[in-house]
Jmol script that loads the backbone (N, CA, C; Angstrom):
load data "model"
ATOM      1  N   MET A   1      45.446  60.749  16.134  1.00  0.00           N
ATOM      2  CA  MET A   1      46.269  59.810  16.853  1.00  0.00           C
ATOM      3  C   MET A   1      46.093  58.428  16.216  1.00  0.00           C
ATOM      4  N   PRO A   2      47.165  57.723  15.974  1.00  0.00           N
ATOM      5  CA  PRO A   2      47.054  56.404  15.343  1.00  0.00           C
ATOM      6  C   PRO A   2      46.463  55.387  16.312  1.00  0.00           C
ATOM      7  N   ASN A   3      45.753  54.415  15.748  1.00  0.00           N
ATOM      8  CA  ASN A   3      45.151  53.354  16.542  1.00  0.00           C
ATOM      9  C   ASN A   3      46.238  52.354  16.919  1.00  0.00           C
ATOM     10  N   LEU A   4      46.529  52.257  18.227  1.00  0.00           N
ATOM     11  CA  LEU A   4      47.595  51.372  18.696  1.00  0.00           C
ATOM     12  C   LEU A   4      47.178  49.902  18.667  1.00  0.00           C
ATOM     13  N   TYR A   5      45.893  49.658  18.711  1.00  0.00           N
ATOM     14  CA  TYR A   5      45.377  48.281  18.732  1.00  0.00           C
ATOM     15  C   TYR A   5      44.339  48.120  17.630  1.00  0.00           C
ATOM     16  N   PRO A   6      44.759  47.997  16.392  1.00  0.00           N
ATOM     17  CA  PRO A   6      43.788  47.959  15.295  1.00  0.00           C
ATOM     18  C   PRO A   6      42.868  46.744  15.323  1.00  0.00           C
ATOM     19  N   ASN A   7      43.299  45.628  15.856  1.00  0.00           N
ATOM     20  CA  ASN A   7      42.472  44.413  15.852  1.00  0.00           C
ATOM     21  C   ASN A   7      41.644  44.254  17.121  1.00  0.00           C
ATOM     22  N   LEU A   8      41.809  45.139  18.094  1.00  0.00           N
ATOM     23  CA  LEU A   8      41.146  44.999  19.379  1.00  0.00           C
ATOM     24  C   LEU A   8      39.624  45.040  19.241  1.00  0.00           C
ATOM     25  N   GLU A   9      39.090  45.967  18.449  1.00  0.00           N
ATOM     26  CA  GLU A   9      37.638  46.066  18.292  1.00  0.00           C
ATOM     27  C   GLU A   9      37.060  44.796  17.688  1.00  0.00           C
ATOM     28  N   ALA A  10      37.719  44.229  16.705  1.00  0.00           N
ATOM     29  CA  ALA A  10      37.249  42.992  16.079  1.00  0.00           C
ATOM     30  C   ALA A  10      37.302  41.837  17.069  1.00  0.00           C
ATOM     31  N   GLU A  11      38.342  41.773  17.903  1.00  0.00           N
ATOM     32  CA  GLU A  11      38.457  40.701  18.894  1.00  0.00           C
ATOM     33  C   GLU A  11      37.372  40.820  19.950  1.00  0.00           C
ATOM     34  N   VAL A  12      37.078  42.035  20.395  1.00  0.00           N
ATOM     35  CA  VAL A  12      36.028  42.237  21.404  1.00  0.00           C
ATOM     36  C   VAL A  12      34.676  41.844  20.827  1.00  0.00           C
ATOM     37  N   ALA A  13      34.385  42.251  19.600  1.00  0.00           N
ATOM     38  CA  ALA A  13      33.114  41.896  18.963  1.00  0.00           C
ATOM     39  C   ALA A  13      32.994  40.387  18.811  1.00  0.00           C
ATOM     40  N   SER A  14      34.073  39.711  18.446  1.00  0.00           N
ATOM     41  CA  SER A  14      34.066  38.262  18.303  1.00  0.00           C
ATOM     42  C   SER A  14      33.840  37.584  19.645  1.00  0.00           C
ATOM     43  N   ALA A  15      34.484  38.073  20.685  1.00  0.00           N
ATOM     44  CA  ALA A  15      34.324  37.500  22.029  1.00  0.00           C
ATOM     45  C   ALA A  15      32.894  37.681  22.511  1.00  0.00           C
ATOM     46  N   ASP A  16      32.284  38.839  22.245  1.00  0.00           N
ATOM     47  CA  ASP A  16      30.906  39.078  22.657  1.00  0.00           C
ATOM     48  C   ASP A  16      29.945  38.120  21.959  1.00  0.00           C
ATOM     49  N   SER A  17      30.130  37.873  20.667  1.00  0.00           N
ATOM     50  CA  SER A  17      29.230  36.963  19.952  1.00  0.00           C
ATOM     51  C   SER A  17      29.428  35.524  20.409  1.00  0.00           C
ATOM     52  N   ASN A  18      30.657  35.138  20.738  1.00  0.00           N
ATOM     53  CA  ASN A  18      30.900  33.784  21.249  1.00  0.00           C
ATOM     54  C   ASN A  18      30.255  33.599  22.612  1.00  0.00           C
ATOM     55  N   THR A  19      30.312  34.609  23.474  1.00  0.00           N
ATOM     56  CA  THR A  19      29.704  34.532  24.796  1.00  0.00           C
ATOM     57  C   THR A  19      28.191  34.414  24.683  1.00  0.00           C
ATOM     58  N   ALA A  20      27.596  35.127  23.737  1.00  0.00           N
ATOM     59  CA  ALA A  20      26.147  35.069  23.559  1.00  0.00           C
ATOM     60  C   ALA A  20      25.705  33.688  23.102  1.00  0.00           C
ATOM     61  N   ASN A  21      26.542  32.969  22.355  1.00  0.00           N
ATOM     62  CA  ASN A  21      26.189  31.647  21.853  1.00  0.00           C
ATOM     63  C   ASN A  21      26.466  30.537  22.855  1.00  0.00           C
ATOM     64  N   MET A  22      27.204  30.820  23.914  1.00  0.00           N
ATOM     65  CA  MET A  22      27.542  29.794  24.907  1.00  0.00           C
ATOM     66  C   MET A  22      26.326  29.470  25.765  1.00  0.00           C
ATOM     67  N   THR A  23      26.146  28.209  26.058  1.00  0.00           N
ATOM     68  CA  THR A  23      25.095  27.784  26.958  1.00  0.00           C
ATOM     69  C   THR A  23      25.761  27.268  28.218  1.00  0.00           C
ATOM     70  N   ILE A  24      25.303  27.742  29.349  1.00  0.00           N
ATOM     71  CA  ILE A  24      25.868  27.339  30.627  1.00  0.00           C
ATOM     72  C   ILE A  24      25.042  26.176  31.173  1.00  0.00           C
ATOM     73  N   TYR A  25      25.709  25.097  31.514  1.00  0.00           N
ATOM     74  CA  TYR A  25      25.050  23.931  32.100  1.00  0.00           C
ATOM     75  C   TYR A  25      25.552  23.740  33.520  1.00  0.00           C
ATOM     76  N   ILE A  26      24.729  23.068  34.334  1.00  0.00           N
ATOM     77  CA  ILE A  26      25.178  22.706  35.668  1.00  0.00           C
ATOM     78  C   ILE A  26      25.528  21.221  35.667  1.00  0.00           C
ATOM     79  N   SER A  27      26.254  20.799  36.680  1.00  0.00           N
ATOM     80  CA  SER A  27      26.675  19.407  36.759  1.00  0.00           C
ATOM     81  C   SER A  27      25.488  18.514  37.130  1.00  0.00           C
ATOM     82  N   VAL A  28      25.655  17.240  36.901  1.00  0.00           N
ATOM     83  CA  VAL A  28      24.616  16.274  37.260  1.00  0.00           C
ATOM     84  C   VAL A  28      24.388  16.299  38.772  1.00  0.00           C
ATOM     85  N   GLY A  29      25.466  16.427  39.538  1.00  0.00           N
ATOM     86  CA  GLY A  29      25.342  16.484  40.994  1.00  0.00           C
ATOM     87  C   GLY A  29      24.523  17.671  41.461  1.00  0.00           C
ATOM     88  N   GLU A  30      24.751  18.821  40.856  1.00  0.00           N
ATOM     89  CA  GLU A  30      23.980  20.013  41.202  1.00  0.00           C
ATOM     90  C   GLU A  30      22.525  19.851  40.774  1.00  0.00           C
ATOM     91  N   ALA A  31      22.296  19.258  39.621  1.00  0.00           N
ATOM     92  CA  ALA A  31      20.927  19.048  39.131  1.00  0.00           C
ATOM     93  C   ALA A  31      20.165  18.102  40.056  1.00  0.00           C
ATOM     94  N   LEU A  32      20.857  17.116  40.606  1.00  0.00           N
ATOM     95  CA  LEU A  32      20.195  16.162  41.506  1.00  0.00           C
ATOM     96  C   LEU A  32      19.695  16.825  42.782  1.00  0.00           C
ATOM     97  N   LYS A  33      20.317  17.922  43.157  1.00  0.00           N
ATOM     98  CA  LYS A  33      19.868  18.641  44.357  1.00  0.00           C
ATOM     99  C   LYS A  33      18.475  19.224  44.171  1.00  0.00           C
ATOM    100  N   LEU A  34      18.045  19.385  42.929  1.00  0.00           N
ATOM    101  CA  LEU A  34      16.708  19.905  42.641  1.00  0.00           C
ATOM    102  C   LEU A  34      15.618  18.867  42.852  1.00  0.00           C
ATOM    103  N   ILE A  35      16.006  17.599  42.867  1.00  0.00           N
ATOM    104  CA  ILE A  35      15.019  16.515  42.842  1.00  0.00           C
ATOM    105  C   ILE A  35      14.934  15.833  44.208  1.00  0.00           C
ATOM    106  N   ALA A  36      13.787  15.999  44.850  1.00  0.00           N
ATOM    107  CA  ALA A  36      13.540  15.322  46.131  1.00  0.00           C
ATOM    108  C   ALA A  36      13.119  13.883  45.857  1.00  0.00           C
ATOM    109  N   PRO A  37      13.335  12.978  46.794  1.00  0.00           N
ATOM    110  CA  PRO A  37      12.905  11.585  46.598  1.00  0.00           C
ATOM    111  C   PRO A  37      11.388  11.482  46.408  1.00  0.00           C
ATOM    112  N   PHE A  38      10.976  10.489  45.644  1.00  0.00           N
ATOM    113  CA  PHE A  38       9.557  10.233  45.388  1.00  0.00           C
ATOM    114  C   PHE A  38       9.222   8.836  45.872  1.00  0.00           C
ATOM    115  N   LYS A  39       8.185   8.747  46.733  1.00  0.00           N
ATOM    116  CA  LYS A  39       7.811   7.460  47.316  1.00  0.00           C
ATOM    117  C   LYS A  39       6.426   6.995  46.888  1.00  0.00           C
ATOM    118  N   GLY A  40       5.829   7.688  45.920  1.00  0.00           N
ATOM    119  CA  GLY A  40       4.540   7.246  45.404  1.00  0.00           C
ATOM    120  C   GLY A  40       3.351   8.045  45.890  1.00  0.00           C
ATOM    121  N   GLU A  41       3.573   9.096  46.660  1.00  0.00           N
ATOM    122  CA  GLU A  41       2.466   9.920  47.134  1.00  0.00           C
ATOM    123  C   GLU A  41       1.895  10.723  45.963  1.00  0.00           C
ATOM    124  N   LYS A  42       0.586  10.629  45.770  1.00  0.00           N
ATOM    125  CA  LYS A  42      -0.050  11.317  44.647  1.00  0.00           C
ATOM    126  C   LYS A  42       0.153  12.825  44.716  1.00  0.00           C
ATOM    127  N   ARG A  43       0.211  13.372  45.909  1.00  0.00           N
ATOM    128  CA  ARG A  43       0.366  14.821  46.043  1.00  0.00           C
ATOM    129  C   ARG A  43       1.777  15.287  45.690  1.00  0.00           C
ATOM    130  N   ASP A  44       2.737  14.378  45.637  1.00  0.00           N
ATOM    131  CA  ASP A  44       4.130  14.746  45.368  1.00  0.00           C
ATOM    132  C   ASP A  44       4.566  14.521  43.924  1.00  0.00           C
ATOM    133  N   VAL A  45       3.772  13.800  43.138  1.00  0.00           N
ATOM    134  CA  VAL A  45       4.224  13.410  41.804  1.00  0.00           C
ATOM    135  C   VAL A  45       4.434  14.606  40.883  1.00  0.00           C
ATOM    136  N   LEU A  46       3.554  15.583  40.914  1.00  0.00           N
ATOM    137  CA  LEU A  46       3.695  16.724  40.011  1.00  0.00           C
ATOM    138  C   LEU A  46       4.919  17.562  40.361  1.00  0.00           C
ATOM    139  N   ALA A  47       5.210  17.713  41.649  1.00  0.00           N
ATOM    140  CA  ALA A  47       6.410  18.444  42.059  1.00  0.00           C
ATOM    141  C   ALA A  47       7.665  17.680  41.639  1.00  0.00           C
ATOM    142  N   PHE A  48       7.650  16.357  41.811  1.00  0.00           N
ATOM    143  CA  PHE A  48       8.786  15.541  41.401  1.00  0.00           C
ATOM    144  C   PHE A  48       9.039  15.673  39.908  1.00  0.00           C
ATOM    145  N   VAL A  49       7.987  15.580  39.109  1.00  0.00           N
ATOM    146  CA  VAL A  49       8.109  15.675  37.653  1.00  0.00           C
ATOM    147  C   VAL A  49       8.606  17.066  37.249  1.00  0.00           C
ATOM    148  N   ALA A  50       8.064  18.108  37.846  1.00  0.00           N
ATOM    149  CA  ALA A  50       8.482  19.470  37.505  1.00  0.00           C
ATOM    150  C   ALA A  50       9.947  19.702  37.861  1.00  0.00           C
ATOM    151  N   ASN A  51      10.367  19.223  39.024  1.00  0.00           N
ATOM    152  CA  ASN A  51      11.760  19.392  39.438  1.00  0.00           C
ATOM    153  C   ASN A  51      12.708  18.605  38.532  1.00  0.00           C
ATOM    154  N   ALA A  52      12.313  17.399  38.172  1.00  0.00           N
ATOM    155  CA  ALA A  52      13.147  16.601  37.277  1.00  0.00           C
ATOM    156  C   ALA A  52      13.206  17.233  35.891  1.00  0.00           C
ATOM    157  N   ASP A  53      12.096  17.773  35.415  1.00  0.00           N
ATOM    158  CA  ASP A  53      12.101  18.484  34.128  1.00  0.00           C
ATOM    159  C   ASP A  53      13.109  19.631  34.163  1.00  0.00           C
ATOM    160  N   THR A  54      13.097  20.383  35.235  1.00  0.00           N
ATOM    161  CA  THR A  54      14.040  21.496  35.379  1.00  0.00           C
ATOM    162  C   THR A  54      15.470  20.988  35.371  1.00  0.00           C
ATOM    163  N   ALA A  55      15.725  19.906  36.071  1.00  0.00           N
ATOM    164  CA  ALA A  55      17.072  19.337  36.113  1.00  0.00           C
ATOM    165  C   ALA A  55      17.533  18.922  34.719  1.00  0.00           C
ATOM    166  N   PHE A  56      16.646  18.306  33.951  1.00  0.00           N
ATOM    167  CA  PHE A  56      17.017  17.886  32.597  1.00  0.00           C
ATOM    168  C   PHE A  56      17.245  19.086  31.674  1.00  0.00           C
ATOM    169  N   GLU A  57      16.584  20.200  31.945  1.00  0.00           N
ATOM    170  CA  GLU A  57      16.762  21.398  31.126  1.00  0.00           C
ATOM    171  C   GLU A  57      18.095  22.086  31.366  1.00  0.00           C
ATOM    172  N   VAL A  58      18.630  21.979  32.585  1.00  0.00           N
ATOM    173  CA  VAL A  58      19.827  22.757  32.932  1.00  0.00           C
ATOM    174  C   VAL A  58      21.128  21.960  32.864  1.00  0.00           C
ATOM    175  N   ILE A  59      21.065  20.683  32.482  1.00  0.00           N
ATOM    176  CA  ILE A  59      22.304  19.915  32.325  1.00  0.00           C
ATOM    177  C   ILE A  59      22.665  19.812  30.854  1.00  0.00           C
ATOM    178  N   ASP A  60      23.888  19.453  30.615  1.00  0.00           N
ATOM    179  CA  ASP A  60      24.366  19.220  29.249  1.00  0.00           C
ATOM    180  C   ASP A  60      23.604  18.015  28.690  1.00  0.00           C
ATOM    181  N   PRO A  61      23.020  18.127  27.516  1.00  0.00           N
ATOM    182  CA  PRO A  61      22.258  17.009  26.942  1.00  0.00           C
ATOM    183  C   PRO A  61      23.061  15.704  26.846  1.00  0.00           C
ATOM    184  N   ARG A  62      24.373  15.806  26.783  1.00  0.00           N
ATOM    185  CA  ARG A  62      25.196  14.589  26.733  1.00  0.00           C
ATOM    186  C   ARG A  62      25.146  13.822  28.052  1.00  0.00           C
ATOM    187  N   ASN A  63      24.714  14.474  29.134  1.00  0.00           N
ATOM    188  CA  ASN A  63      24.663  13.831  30.453  1.00  0.00           C
ATOM    189  C   ASN A  63      23.264  13.355  30.836  1.00  0.00           C
ATOM    190  N   GLU A  64      22.317  13.392  29.901  1.00  0.00           N
ATOM    191  CA  GLU A  64      20.949  13.009  30.228  1.00  0.00           C
ATOM    192  C   GLU A  64      20.832  11.555  30.675  1.00  0.00           C
ATOM    193  N   GLY A  65      21.584  10.669  30.064  1.00  0.00           N
ATOM    194  CA  GLY A  65      21.538   9.258  30.455  1.00  0.00           C
ATOM    195  C   GLY A  65      21.987   9.054  31.895  1.00  0.00           C
ATOM    196  N   THR A  66      23.034   9.752  32.274  1.00  0.00           N
ATOM    197  CA  THR A  66      23.541   9.659  33.646  1.00  0.00           C
ATOM    198  C   THR A  66      22.526  10.216  34.628  1.00  0.00           C
ATOM    199  N   LEU A  67      21.973  11.383  34.314  1.00  0.00           N
ATOM    200  CA  LEU A  67      20.969  11.974  35.204  1.00  0.00           C
ATOM    201  C   LEU A  67      19.752  11.067  35.310  1.00  0.00           C
ATOM    202  N   PHE A  68      19.341  10.457  34.213  1.00  0.00           N
ATOM    203  CA  PHE A  68      18.183   9.553  34.243  1.00  0.00           C
ATOM    204  C   PHE A  68      18.405   8.409  35.227  1.00  0.00           C
ATOM    205  N   LYS A  69      19.606   7.841  35.232  1.00  0.00           N
ATOM    206  CA  LYS A  69      19.911   6.747  36.165  1.00  0.00           C
ATOM    207  C   LYS A  69      19.792   7.205  37.613  1.00  0.00           C
ATOM    208  N   PHE A  70      20.258   8.426  37.893  1.00  0.00           N
ATOM    209  CA  PHE A  70      20.161   8.951  39.255  1.00  0.00           C
ATOM    210  C   PHE A  70      18.724   9.317  39.627  1.00  0.00           C
ATOM    211  N   VAL A  71      17.939   9.789  38.656  1.00  0.00           N
ATOM    212  CA  VAL A  71      16.534  10.087  38.915  1.00  0.00           C
ATOM    213  C   VAL A  71      15.805   8.801  39.292  1.00  0.00           C
ATOM    214  N   LEU A  72      16.108   7.720  38.611  1.00  0.00           N
ATOM    215  CA  LEU A  72      15.506   6.428  38.966  1.00  0.00           C
ATOM    216  C   LEU A  72      15.827   6.041  40.409  1.00  0.00           C
ATOM    217  N   LYS A  73      17.022   6.371  40.860  1.00  0.00           N
ATOM    218  CA  LYS A  73      17.418   6.041  42.235  1.00  0.00           C
ATOM    219  C   LYS A  73      16.697   6.899  43.266  1.00  0.00           C
ATOM    220  N   ARG A  74      16.128   8.033  42.833  1.00  0.00           N
ATOM    221  CA  ARG A  74      15.366   8.903  43.737  1.00  0.00           C
ATOM    222  C   ARG A  74      13.952   8.371  43.971  1.00  0.00           C
ATOM    223  N   ILE A  75      13.559   7.355  43.219  1.00  0.00           N
ATOM    224  CA  ILE A  75      12.220   6.778  43.332  1.00  0.00           C
ATOM    225  C   ILE A  75      12.317   5.508  44.160  1.00  0.00           C
ATOM    226  N   SER A  76      11.444   5.399  45.156  1.00  0.00           N
ATOM    227  CA  SER A  76      11.485   4.213  46.023  1.00  0.00           C
ATOM    228  C   SER A  76      10.069   3.712  46.273  1.00  0.00           C
ATOM    229  N   GLY A  77       9.976   2.587  46.974  1.00  0.00           N
ATOM    230  CA  GLY A  77       8.681   2.028  47.329  1.00  0.00           C
ATOM    231  C   GLY A  77       7.980   1.374  46.149  1.00  0.00           C
ATOM    232  N   GLU A  78       6.669   1.450  46.160  1.00  0.00           N
ATOM    233  CA  GLU A  78       5.847   0.817  45.125  1.00  0.00           C
ATOM    234  C   GLU A  78       6.155   1.335  43.723  1.00  0.00           C
ATOM    235  N   PRO A  79       6.388   2.649  43.540  1.00  0.00           N
ATOM    236  CA  PRO A  79       6.709   3.113  42.180  1.00  0.00           C
ATOM    237  C   PRO A  79       7.988   2.474  41.633  1.00  0.00           C
ATOM    238  N   ARG A  80       8.955   2.238  42.496  1.00  0.00           N
ATOM    239  CA  ARG A  80      10.217   1.624  42.066  1.00  0.00           C
ATOM    240  C   ARG A  80       9.965   0.216  41.526  1.00  0.00           C
ATOM    241  N   THR A  81       9.115  -0.528  42.215  1.00  0.00           N
ATOM    242  CA  THR A  81       8.771  -1.879  41.778  1.00  0.00           C
ATOM    243  C   THR A  81       8.025  -1.843  40.449  1.00  0.00           C
ATOM    244  N   ALA A  82       7.091  -0.915  40.323  1.00  0.00           N
ATOM    245  CA  ALA A  82       6.318  -0.800  39.081  1.00  0.00           C
ATOM    246  C   ALA A  82       7.222  -0.415  37.909  1.00  0.00           C
ATOM    247  N   ILE A  83       8.183   0.447  38.153  1.00  0.00           N
ATOM    248  CA  ILE A  83       9.102   0.887  37.093  1.00  0.00           C
ATOM    249  C   ILE A  83      10.034  -0.247  36.688  1.00  0.00           C
ATOM    250  N   ALA A  84      10.423  -1.075  37.645  1.00  0.00           N
ATOM    251  CA  ALA A  84      11.342  -2.176  37.355  1.00  0.00           C
ATOM    252  C   ALA A  84      10.752  -3.166  36.352  1.00  0.00           C
ATOM    253  N   HIS A  85       9.423  -3.258  36.306  1.00  0.00           N
ATOM    254  CA  HIS A  85       8.761  -4.190  35.398  1.00  0.00           C
ATOM    255  C   HIS A  85       8.495  -3.600  34.021  1.00  0.00           C
ATOM    256  N   ARG A  86       8.960  -2.391  33.804  1.00  0.00           N
ATOM    257  CA  ARG A  86       8.768  -1.734  32.508  1.00  0.00           C
ATOM    258  C   ARG A  86      10.119  -1.406  31.906  1.00  0.00           C
ATOM    259  N   ASP A  87      10.136  -1.250  30.619  1.00  0.00           N
ATOM    260  CA  ASP A  87      11.378  -0.940  29.919  1.00  0.00           C
ATOM    261  C   ASP A  87      11.421   0.558  29.616  1.00  0.00           C
ATOM    262  N   LEU A  88      11.626   1.352  30.662  1.00  0.00           N
ATOM    263  CA  LEU A  88      11.675   2.801  30.521  1.00  0.00           C
ATOM    264  C   LEU A  88      13.131   3.223  30.403  1.00  0.00           C
ATOM    265  N   GLU A  89      13.478   3.837  29.285  1.00  0.00           N
ATOM    266  CA  GLU A  89      14.876   4.169  29.029  1.00  0.00           C
ATOM    267  C   GLU A  89      15.163   5.659  28.991  1.00  0.00           C
ATOM    268  N   LYS A  90      14.125   6.483  28.953  1.00  0.00           N
ATOM    269  CA  LYS A  90      14.313   7.927  28.862  1.00  0.00           C
ATOM    270  C   LYS A  90      13.397   8.627  29.842  1.00  0.00           C
ATOM    271  N   TRP A  91      13.765   9.857  30.193  1.00  0.00           N
ATOM    272  CA  TRP A  91      12.986  10.637  31.137  1.00  0.00           C
ATOM    273  C   TRP A  91      11.559  10.857  30.634  1.00  0.00           C
ATOM    274  N   GLU A  92      11.373  11.130  29.354  1.00  0.00           N
ATOM    275  CA  GLU A  92      10.030  11.378  28.824  1.00  0.00           C
ATOM    276  C   GLU A  92       9.118  10.173  29.036  1.00  0.00           C
ATOM    277  N   GLU A  93       9.648   8.964  28.877  1.00  0.00           N
ATOM    278  CA  GLU A  93       8.858   7.750  29.097  1.00  0.00           C
ATOM    279  C   GLU A  93       8.499   7.601  30.569  1.00  0.00           C
ATOM    280  N   LEU A  94       9.473   7.835  31.439  1.00  0.00           N
ATOM    281  CA  LEU A  94       9.234   7.732  32.882  1.00  0.00           C
ATOM    282  C   LEU A  94       8.235   8.789  33.331  1.00  0.00           C
ATOM    283  N   LYS A  95       8.377   9.999  32.833  1.00  0.00           N
ATOM    284  CA  LYS A  95       7.472  11.088  33.203  1.00  0.00           C
ATOM    285  C   LYS A  95       6.034  10.746  32.820  1.00  0.00           C
ATOM    286  N   GLU A  96       5.841  10.225  31.623  1.00  0.00           N
ATOM    287  CA  GLU A  96       4.502   9.848  31.178  1.00  0.00           C
ATOM    288  C   GLU A  96       3.928   8.744  32.070  1.00  0.00           C
ATOM    289  N   PHE A  97       4.758   7.758  32.413  1.00  0.00           N
ATOM    290  CA  PHE A  97       4.309   6.673  33.290  1.00  0.00           C
ATOM    291  C   PHE A  97       3.894   7.226  34.662  1.00  0.00           C
ATOM    292  N   LEU A  98       4.714   8.093  35.245  1.00  0.00           N
ATOM    293  CA  LEU A  98       4.398   8.648  36.567  1.00  0.00           C
ATOM    294  C   LEU A  98       3.117   9.458  36.538  1.00  0.00           C
ATOM    295  N   ARG A  99       2.958  10.281  35.511  1.00  0.00           N
ATOM    296  CA  ARG A  99       1.743  11.098  35.417  1.00  0.00           C
ATOM    297  C   ARG A  99       0.503  10.222  35.233  1.00  0.00           C
ATOM    298  N   ASN A 100       0.602   9.209  34.389  1.00  0.00           N
ATOM    299  CA  ASN A 100      -0.555   8.348  34.139  1.00  0.00           C
ATOM    300  C   ASN A 100      -0.909   7.497  35.345  1.00  0.00           C
ATOM    301  N   THR A 101       0.089   7.124  36.122  1.00  0.00           N
ATOM    302  CA  THR A 101      -0.133   6.195  37.226  1.00  0.00           C
ATOM    303  C   THR A 101      -0.417   6.885  38.550  1.00  0.00           C
ATOM    304  N   TYR A 102       0.232   8.012  38.828  1.00  0.00           N
ATOM    305  CA  TYR A 102       0.187   8.585  40.167  1.00  0.00           C
ATOM    306  C   TYR A 102      -0.532   9.915  40.292  1.00  0.00           C
ATOM    307  N   THR A 103      -1.070  10.454  39.211  1.00  0.00           N
ATOM    308  CA  THR A 103      -1.866  11.664  39.355  1.00  0.00           C
ATOM    309  C   THR A 103      -3.328  11.282  39.447  1.00  0.00           C
ATOM    310  N   GLU A 104      -4.077  12.082  40.175  1.00  0.00           N
ATOM    311  CA  GLU A 104      -5.499  11.820  40.311  1.00  0.00           C
ATOM    312  C   GLU A 104      -6.200  12.218  39.034  1.00  0.00           C
ATOM    313  N   LYS A 105      -7.062  11.350  38.597  1.00  0.00           N
ATOM    314  CA  LYS A 105      -7.823  11.624  37.390  1.00  0.00           C
ATOM    315  C   LYS A 105      -9.245  11.963  37.793  1.00  0.00           C
ATOM    316  N   ARG A 106      -9.647  13.144  37.427  1.00  0.00           N
ATOM    317  CA  ARG A 106     -10.992  13.595  37.751  1.00  0.00           C
ATOM    318  C   ARG A 106     -11.795  13.673  36.464  1.00  0.00           C
ATOM    319  N   THR A 107     -12.950  13.075  36.479  1.00  0.00           N
ATOM    320  CA  THR A 107     -13.807  13.091  35.291  1.00  0.00           C
ATOM    321  C   THR A 107     -14.599  14.393  35.249  1.00  0.00           C
ATOM    322  N   GLN A 108     -15.197  14.659  34.113  1.00  0.00           N
ATOM    323  CA  GLN A 108     -16.047  15.840  33.988  1.00  0.00           C
ATOM    324  C   GLN A 108     -17.249  15.730  34.915  1.00  0.00           C
ATOM    325  N   ASP A 109     -17.752  14.525  35.100  1.00  0.00           N
ATOM    326  CA  ASP A 109     -18.882  14.329  36.014  1.00  0.00           C
ATOM    327  C   ASP A 109     -18.496  14.696  37.441  1.00  0.00           C
ATOM    328  N   TYR A 110     -17.311  14.285  37.852  1.00  0.00           N
ATOM    329  CA  TYR A 110     -16.845  14.606  39.202  1.00  0.00           C
ATOM    330  C   TYR A 110     -16.753  16.116  39.372  1.00  0.00           C
ATOM    331  N   ASN A 111     -16.109  16.789  38.410  1.00  0.00           N
ATOM    332  CA  ASN A 111     -15.948  18.238  38.507  1.00  0.00           C
ATOM    333  C   ASN A 111     -17.299  18.956  38.478  1.00  0.00           C
ATOM    334  N   ALA A 112     -18.204  18.492  37.640  1.00  0.00           N
ATOM    335  CA  ALA A 112     -19.542  19.099  37.592  1.00  0.00           C
ATOM    336  C   ALA A 112     -20.265  18.888  38.913  1.00  0.00           C
ATOM    337  N   ASN A 113     -20.149  17.712  39.482  1.00  0.00           N
ATOM    338  CA  ASN A 113     -20.779  17.411  40.762  1.00  0.00           C
ATOM    339  C   ASN A 113     -20.218  18.329  41.854  1.00  0.00           C
ATOM    340  N   GLN A 114     -18.916  18.512  41.871  1.00  0.00           N
ATOM    341  CA  GLN A 114     -18.292  19.396  42.858  1.00  0.00           C
ATOM    342  C   GLN A 114     -18.795  20.829  42.691  1.00  0.00           C
ATOM    343  N   LEU A 115     -18.903  21.274  41.453  1.00  0.00           N
ATOM    344  CA  LEU A 115     -19.361  22.632  41.173  1.00  0.00           C
ATOM    345  C   LEU A 115     -20.801  22.836  41.624  1.00  0.00           C
ATOM    346  N   PHE A 116     -21.666  21.895  41.283  1.00  0.00           N
ATOM    347  CA  PHE A 116     -23.078  22.060  41.593  1.00  0.00           C
ATOM    348  C   PHE A 116     -23.406  21.803  43.065  1.00  0.00           C
ATOM    349  N   SER A 117     -22.543  21.092  43.756  1.00  0.00           N
ATOM    350  CA  SER A 117     -22.813  20.827  45.170  1.00  0.00           C
ATOM    351  C   SER A 117     -22.168  21.857  46.093  1.00  0.00           C
ATOM    352  N   THR A 118     -21.441  22.778  45.542  1.00  0.00           N
ATOM    353  CA  THR A 118     -20.809  23.819  46.345  1.00  0.00           C
ATOM    354  C   THR A 118     -21.865  24.817  46.786  1.00  0.00           C
ATOM    355  N   LYS A 119     -21.855  25.124  48.075  1.00  0.00           N
ATOM    356  CA  LYS A 119     -22.838  26.058  48.620  1.00  0.00           C
ATOM    357  C   LYS A 119     -22.123  27.158  49.393  1.00  0.00           C
ATOM    358  N   GLN A 120     -22.776  28.283  49.457  1.00  0.00           N
ATOM    359  CA  GLN A 120     -22.240  29.409  50.216  1.00  0.00           C
ATOM    360  C   GLN A 120     -22.565  29.199  51.690  1.00  0.00           C
ATOM    361  N   SER A 121     -21.543  29.309  52.526  1.00  0.00           N
ATOM    362  CA  SER A 121     -21.804  29.180  53.966  1.00  0.00           C
ATOM    363  C   SER A 121     -22.322  30.510  54.505  1.00  0.00           C
ATOM    364  N   LYS A 122     -22.871  30.486  55.683  1.00  0.00           N
ATOM    365  CA  LYS A 122     -23.470  31.697  56.280  1.00  0.00           C
ATOM    366  C   LYS A 122     -22.422  32.773  56.517  1.00  0.00           C
ATOM    367  N   ALA A 123     -21.178  32.381  56.783  1.00  0.00           N
ATOM    368  CA  ALA A 123     -20.144  33.364  57.105  1.00  0.00           C
ATOM    369  C   ALA A 123     -19.430  33.894  55.860  1.00  0.00           C
ATOM    370  N   GLU A 124     -19.724  33.350  54.672  1.00  0.00           N
ATOM    371  CA  GLU A 124     -19.046  33.753  53.443  1.00  0.00           C
ATOM    372  C   GLU A 124     -19.832  34.826  52.700  1.00  0.00           C
ATOM    373  N   SER A 125     -19.081  35.718  52.052  1.00  0.00           N
ATOM    374  CA  SER A 125     -19.729  36.658  51.151  1.00  0.00           C
ATOM    375  C   SER A 125     -19.859  35.957  49.793  1.00  0.00           C
ATOM    376  N   VAL A 126     -20.579  36.564  48.874  1.00  0.00           N
ATOM    377  CA  VAL A 126     -20.798  35.972  47.557  1.00  0.00           C
ATOM    378  C   VAL A 126     -19.475  35.825  46.825  1.00  0.00           C
ATOM    379  N   SER A 127     -18.580  36.795  46.929  1.00  0.00           N
ATOM    380  CA  SER A 127     -17.302  36.720  46.214  1.00  0.00           C
ATOM    381  C   SER A 127     -16.383  35.627  46.752  1.00  0.00           C
ATOM    382  N   GLU A 128     -16.563  35.247  48.016  1.00  0.00           N
ATOM    383  CA  GLU A 128     -15.739  34.179  48.569  1.00  0.00           C
ATOM    384  C   GLU A 128     -16.194  32.840  48.043  1.00  0.00           C
TER     385      GLU A 128
END
end "model"
wireframe off; spacefill off
backbone 0.3
color backbone group
């Protein structure tokens, strides 16, 4: 039987390779839904940074500047004032500033002290 659609196989193969090369991005508005406001709480900084990292990964790289402006608007309170006095123009710079300023820094001495001062309570087994 003659092939009624001789170019169909080539077109399907081409469409499949084009689909594999396509990258799907979400809008800036959708990405902003991933990022909760940050008010300077040390316990929230790592979650804020991780969520913002995810948002920057899933948007079109051409929209990073726009998303960065909106991420800045999600920061309020003392961190907002501290950021205003710095010339931070990219997410990587802001992320480094937030991590350096708002994460707790524990020294090796502190960690060693915590380890050596830990005791087993009467109700705990050794594995606990």
